[in-house]
Phi, psi and omega in degrees: 000326182298321181298317178300316181290327174297318177298318179298314179297321179297317181286330174296317177047061180296335178294322179288344178273353183301313181302316181292320179301315182291326179293313183287337180258008179302134178089354179268158180290162179296323177296320180293319177302317178294321178297316179298319179299316182293316180293323180294314180296321180295317180296319178299315179297315180297316181297317182289323179292321176298316180297321181298316187269341185242349185301315182292326176294323177295321177298317180298322181299321182267005179065032180265126179282153179298318178304314179295321180290326176301312181296311183296315179297320179296320178296319178294315178298322179295319177298320179292321180298319179297319178295324180290331174303325180266010180056040178235170175246143181271158175302342177293334177271310175193158183244169177295325180295321178295319179298315181297320180292324183293332181295336180262359183271147177279319179252109184247003187293311183278310178234120012257001187295305181291309177224127012260001187297310181265295180271067180271189181303322180294317179295315179297319178299318182296319180293320179296320176296315179299321180298324179294332179277340182293142184264104173065196184294322180299312178300322179294319178295321178295318179294324175298317178298319178298320180294326176296321178296317178296322178298322179293322178296320178297318179298315181298316182296315182290323179298324180259024185305316184295307179295326179294317179299320179290318184292312184278325184071179181298316184296316181295316178296322178292323176296316178299321180294318181294321178298314178297323177299319179297316179300313181297322180297318178298315180296320180298316180297322179295315180300315181294320179296315179296317180295317182291322177297320180289325179286323181232080185304334181298336181292336183279351182277000000 
C-alpha cells in the first residue's frame, strides 16, 4: 500500500503546483492563502476517496473491464510522467485557459487547484486501479486512511508554499518534479503491462 500511496503523492505533485498556487493567490492575505490551502487539500482528499469507493462501480456501468482501464490509465499516467520529466504540466491537468479564468475567480480552491490541477484524470485513474488491488472492505479502509495522510501532506506543502518556493527555487522544484515523474513512469509501464497481459493472455507465454 505504501508504494501505491507514494504513486498517488507523486502524481498529485503538490511541489510542482507551488508556482501556480502562489500566482493565483498573489495579493491575498496570509490567512486567506492558508484557508485556500486547507480547502484545496480537503477537496483533493474527498475527490480521491469518492473515486476509491465508486470508481469500479462507474466502470461497471459503462461496461469497462479493469484490464482495459489499467492500460488506458497507465497510458494517461505515462503521458503525465513524460511532461513532468520536462518540468511541465499536461492539458490533462490544466490548461492556459483555465489558468486565465482562475485569475479572475474569487474561490480557486476547488477549481482549478483541487481539480484538475492536483486531483486530475491521471490521479483519479491511479486511485481506481489501486482500489481494484485492495482486498475487501479492510483494504479499502486502509487505502482511505492512506489518502487522508496524503491529503494532510498536500495541505502542509500548500500551507508552506511561500517558504518552500523560496528555499527550493525554480530549479529545486523542477528537480523534485522530475524525480516524481520517474516514479510515475515506472508505475505507468507496470500498469500497462499488467493490463495488456490480461487483455491478451498470449503475450505472457
